[in-house]
C-alpha positions, -999 to +999 in steps of 0.1 A: -030-005-072-034+028-051-056+056-064-045+093-053-069+118-050-063+159-039-089+172-020-098+208-022-090+212+015-053+202+007-060+164+024-042+139+001-066+105-001-047+076-009-070+046-017-059+009-017-075-011-049-059-044-048-087-066-046-091-095-022-096-077+006-065-051-005-040-076+011-005-065+012+019-081-014+055-070-028+039-043-055+016-028-034+039-025-002+063-006-028+035+017-042+025+027-005+059+033+004+065+059-028+034+073-019+046+084+015+080+096-001+084+128+015+111+138-018+080+128-043+050+144-026+045+178-006+044+172+032+005+179+046-022+155+058-032+119+044-058+098+047-051+060+034-083+040+031-092+009+012-119+002-014-143-027-007-154-042+024-123-041+044-093-019+047-066-044+044-067-080+055-030-084+061+001-098+042-011-115+006+000-150+018-010-165-019+020-146-033+043-151-002+040-185-003+058-186-039+086-163-030+123-177-026+141-165+010+154-132-004+117-125-019+102-133+017+132-111+035+122-083+014+085-088+015+089-089+052+114-059+054+088-038+033+059-050+056+078-038+087 
């Protein structure tokens, strides 16, 4: 869902590859959170972009519709 590239100039590029407008669901939000974890990656410049015709269309409402109360709480916490 995320594609990581390290440029020769030291800039890390992270590409959202999630289909359907790169809509944000629980899995993608977790991956983004890990991608920016300072314990997992060296500090430095990062470019976050999306594959396809749009960067991100927002929350994946088709997944959100199926979540129970705890799942929705977790999704909104990660989204925030």
